[in-house]
N, C-alpha and C positions, 0 to 999 in steps of 0.2 A: 427825554423820556425814553422815547422810541429807540435811542441809539444805546440806553443803557439795555435797555428788554433784547434788544439785538445782540449786543456784548455776551450777554447771559446765555440768551441761546444757543450764540457759538460755541462759547465753553461747555454748555451741558453738550450739546453734541459732541463736540470734540472728547469729552470726558467718556460720553458713553461709546464712543468711537473706541477710543483706547483700550476701554474694561471692556467692551467687547471683544477688540481683537484678542486682550491678554484674555479672557477666556475662552475665545475659541482655540486658542493656540495650548492653553492648558489641558482642552477638552481633546484635543488633537494628540498630544502626548500624553496623556495618561493612562496608563493599565497597557501600554507597549510594550512588547517584548524586546526591547533593546534599551540600552543606557543613555537617557537623558541630554538633550542638549547643552554643550558647555563643561560638561563633565571631563576631567584629566587625572591619568594615574601618572604620578611625577612628573609632571608636565608632559605627558603622550596624551592627545585627546582622541578620546575614546567614543564620540559624540555617536547617537544612531547605530551601535555595535552591539551586535550579542555577545554572550558571554563568551563565546567560544573564539569568534573574533575579536572581540576586545582581548584574551589571553595571550591570541597568538601576535595580535601589534606589538604587545608590551613589551613579549619575548624578543621577538625579534629586532624591535627598535633597543631596548636595553645591552641584547646583544653583542649591535652593530656599534654600539657607545661605549662598551667595555672591551672590546676587540683589541688584545693586546695591552690590557690596563695591569695596570704594575704599582706596588707603591713603593715610595724611594724614600730609604731610610738613613739617617745621617748618625753617625757613630762615632764623636770628637772629631769630626772633619773628616772620617772614609765614608763614601756614599756607599749602600749595597741597596741590590734590587728584590722586589719579591711580587709574583705576578698573580693577579687577583684567582686565575684557576689554582694555582699550588696551595692559597691559603683558602679551599672550598668555600670559595664565593656562592651564596646560595639566593633565591630570590622567593619571596610568597606571593605569588602572582595571583594565586585562586582567591585567597583571602582579599586583596585589595579590588578584585575585580568583582568577588560578590558583593564588596561594599559599593563600587560605584553601580550596579546593577540595581541595589536595593533603596539608593538616593532616591527619594520622591516617590515610593512605593509603600508606605507605611497604611496602619489602619485607620488614620486621622487624614480627611481629606482636606482639611485648610490647612495642616501641615504640611503635605504633598503640594500644594498649589504655593505657599511660599518658597519652599523647596527647588522646585521645578522653576518659579520664574525668577529666583534668586542666581542659580545655575546659568540659567540662559541670558541675563542680564550682564552678572559679574562673574561668572565662573566656579568652579568648584573644584580644587586640586586635592585627591587621596593620596597619602603619602604612602611608597611601595615599603614593605618590610624587607631590608635587605640583611642579609647577615653572615656568617663563616660557619662552617662546621666546624665544630670543640676541637676534633681529634687534628684534623687536617691543618686548622691554624698554628694548634701546639705544634705540629711537627715540624711545620714551616718556620715558625718561630723560635725555636729551638737551636738551629743550623744559625740563627742572626745571635741569640742567646751565647752561646760557643764563641762566637765571633770576638764579642765585646766583655766575655768572661775573662776575669786577672785573679789569678788565687793570691791571697797577700800572702808576705812571706814572712816570716817567723827571724828576729836577728838570732844567730847562733856562733858560738864559737868553736873553733879546731884547734887541736895542736897534734903537731907531727915533728919528729926529732929533726927533720931537715927545714921545716918552717918555721917551728916554734908555734907561739900563741897568734892566732889569730882571730878577729871580732868581724862578721860577715851582718853589716846592716840590714836591717827589718823593710819592710816594703809595704805601701795600704796595696789592696787589691781593688776589684770593683765587680759587681754584678748587675741583669736589667731587670728593673725594678716590671716584671711582664704582666701585672694585672694592669697598670695605669699602661702599658703599651698597647694594651688590647684595646682599653676604653678609647685610647688615642684612636689606633685602628677602626673602630668600630662607628667612632664621629667623626670619618675622615672619608667616607667611602665614595664622595662624590665631589667632593672638594681636591681631592690628588694633589695636596699640597705636600711638601716635603717635612716629613716626620722625624726629629729628634729624637731617639732611643734614649728613655729617663734611665739614668744610672745612678747606679745607688752604690757609695763606696763603704768599702769594708775594711777592717783592719786589722792586723794582724795579735794573735794572742801575747805574744814575746816584743816589745822594743827594744830599741837600743837600751832607752835608759836604765831598763830592767838588769842591764849587764854593767852599771855603771858599778865600778872598783872590782871588775871580777879583770882580771890580768895574768892568770897563771894555772899552770897545772898541778892541783895538791894530791893526785894520787890517782894510780894508774895499773891495773891488774888484770890479768887475762888468765884464760884454760882451754884446755884443747879439748873439743868436741868430735874431731872428723870421725871417729868407729862408731860414735851412734848413729843408730837406726832412723830411718829417714822422719818417723813420727817424733821420735826426740827430738832431733834437730830442728820440727815445725816449733814443737811446744818450747824450746828455747828461745828460737827467733819469735816469736809471738810473746812470749812473758817480758823478755828483757826490753821490747819497742815501748813498753809500758813505762819506761823511765830514762827513755832517749828525748831529750832535750826538756827533761825536766826542773823547772826552776824551781828552788828552796829559798827562804827568807830565812832569817835571821830568827832563830828560836824555834823555829817549826819543826815539827816531829813528823815523819812520815812513816806509815805502816806498808811493808812489805804487800801482806795480804793485800789491803784495802785497794790500795795501786795498780796491783796485779787485778783481782775483781775474782769473780766465781770463776773456778776452776771446773767447766762445763763444756759437753759436746757444743752446744748453744752457741758458746764464745768462743769456739777454733780448737779447743782442747783436743789431742788425741790421747790413745793409750800407748802406754810404752812402759819398761820399766820403774818400778816403784818400789821403798822399801816400807813394809809395814810388818810390824812386832819384830822386828829385826831382821826380817827374811824375805827375801827377793819376791816381786809379785808383779802382775801387770795390772795398772791405772791409770786413769785420766791423768796427764798431765806428768808423766815422767820427765824428767830434766829439769822442774821448775827450780829446784834445788842447788842446779848448777848455777841456776843464776843468782839465788839467793847468796851463795857462795861467793860467787865473784863479786857482786855486788859488794858484798861485808870486807872481803879484804881490800876493795878498792879506799872502803870508807875506814877502815885502820889506818891505810897508808897515810889518806887523807888528814888523819887524827880526828874525824867527828865522832859525836858524842852517840854509843852505842845503848840502847836503854833496853834492847829486849835482843837474847842471839841464843840458840840450842842447838847442839851436834847434834851428830847423827844417831841413829842405836849402836851402828856398825860400821867399820871404817869404809870410807870412798876413796876410789883412786885418784882422781883430777884435783886434788890439794893434798897439802901434808897432814896426816893428824892432828886436830886441834886448832884448825885452820877454817873449818866448816860452818856453814850455817844451814838446818834445816827448816823447812816450812811443813806446814801441813793445817789447813781449814780449820779455824778453831779452839787450837789448842799450840800452835807452834808458830811463831811469826818472827820477822827480822826489823824490827825498830831503831830507827835512829833520827837524830835531832842533829841542825845547823848548829853547832856552838861556835861560829865565829861573828864578826860583826858585820861582814858583807852578805850578798845571795850565793848560793851554792849555786853552780850548774852540773846537773850529767848529762854525760853521753854514753849511751851502747853501741854496740857493733856485733852482731853476729851473722859473719862470713859463710857459715857451713864449716868451717874449719877452726876457728878462735873464735869465742867469746872476749870481750872485752870492755872496761867500764872504764870511762873517765871522769874527774872529780876536777871541777874547776873553782877557782874562787881567789881571795887576794893574798897576795904573798904573803903582804905584812902580817895577815893572821897566822899564816906557817913559816916563819923564815928556820925553818930545820928539817929535819927528815927523819922520817919514823922506819922501823925495822920490827918484822914482826916473827916473832922466836919460840915456837913450840918446844917445849922438854915435856920427856916421856918420867913421869913419876910414879905406874907400877903397870904392871902385865900380870896378865891372869890367864892362864893354860883354862885350855877345852876341856871338861868334865865328859866321860864316856857315860853314854843314857844306853844301858841292854836292855832290847826286847824280844820277847819270843815270838818264836810261829812253826805253827805245826804243818806250814807251807814249804817250808826249808827242810832236807834231809839232817838229822843230826848229827852233830860233829860240823858243820858247813854253817858257814855266817857271810853276812851281806852288812858292807856300810852303807846306811841309807843316806846318813848327813856326815858331809868332813867335818864339820863344826869348824871355828875360828877363834884364835885368841880375843882376851880383852884386852883395853890400854885405858890407862888414866894418863890424862896431859894437861898439863899447865901450859898458860901460853901467856906470852909477854910483849909487849911493845917497848923498844926501847930507842930512844929520842936522843939524834946529835947534832952537833951543828960543827961546820966547818973541821967534821973530823974526831969532832971530842964526845962523846958521850955524856950526855947532861943528867940522866935519867933512866931508870928502866922499871917499870911496874907493870904489875898481873891484869891480865886484859878477862880470862877465861880460864874456867875448868871442863876439861870434855870428859867424861866417861861412855867408853864405848864398852859395852857390855857382851862376853864373852858367849857365845855361839856353841850349846851342848853337840858332843860327836855322839849319832847314834848311830848303834851297832846291833842289827838283828842277829838272833843264835837261833836255829834250826831244832825241832823236837821232833821233828817226823821221824820213826824209825823205817828200817827196810821193810821189815813186815808189814806196816800199814801202808806202803808204798806198796807189795805185793798183792794186800787186801785191794787197795784201788783201782788196781791192772785187773784183778779178776773180775770184781765186778763190773767193772766198764768193759769188758770181755761178752760178759752174760746177756 
């Protein structure tokens, strides 16, 4: 019985000593102007330091740890490195120090007691927020992204008199998944592991399969625009580019106006000479009609179906009369349809001197040749319109507009094979309106002029 009492007494004494020591330790720690024992910031011991010293210790330690630190990236077997500094590495030390300093200093004595004892016995680690400045990270990664980028290559065909018909195969491209790459970087700050750059495959718009059956040049036509002003040349290049590498499926109808889009300064078109109500003027998109006309002739030579075409109101110089195709937003369009059994492929080239269109298809669909034949049906002389003006002396006259003749043309296509004409059929009628000759006749008498002079001298 005495042994049991002795053991109990010893236990009580030991327990009392432990509890007393704990309370004594707690009393010595609490409300002090330092960080409690056992607290670390990202593994860096900041025990018994004030906020300023703790912050400086963390900064110095991290700078030393990350001196010359860099990320290593793997792009499909090739390795590249970017330093933390170049990526705008930054630490939120103040936030972590505030958390460390506040630990065990709440309004609850019970909570403080357990937090202080727990930290002293088992330790408390506060994670340091590490990140990168977004704009610097983007700048650094852009270099990496450019290294990895490969533009997909569309399949295309070419035809030259020297090399004939040739198909160039398509190829896949690739680009970096930048969002996922940023996630890898931010999750890998301390690991310093090799990061495999996430790649996304991009595919061409036109692959080899879309050229199945295309094996021949069906039609080709070019016009000269070397004497055009710079703005007109730019408009021709821009409008024709909308048709370059255009693939047209069997039965598909194409609208010139829809393909070119809104002719506006916003879309890159410039001011140049245009025909408005039969008169030459300045307007946006001058030169676009030369594109539609050149395309129209190549389509006729390829014997594609033309579902809408309009002639100009007055003759133009770059093609024969009866073979032009005018376009104007809202009421004049050039529309054509692929009436073959295979895909049709268009090529357009504007080199500053010549504008050329090529129409590719299957030679079995067009095993014959097409010739365009315009014929003059009628011509109309210009009428003379007389105007009178008292600003010109009586007996004198002045030509305000020289006028021009009008013409009516009927255009045919002649189909032949092996030198033999198979058929000739009418494809259009073009009416070019005569422009009046305007003459101004003077009505001012000599006396009227003398009176004006006298009045001016007064």
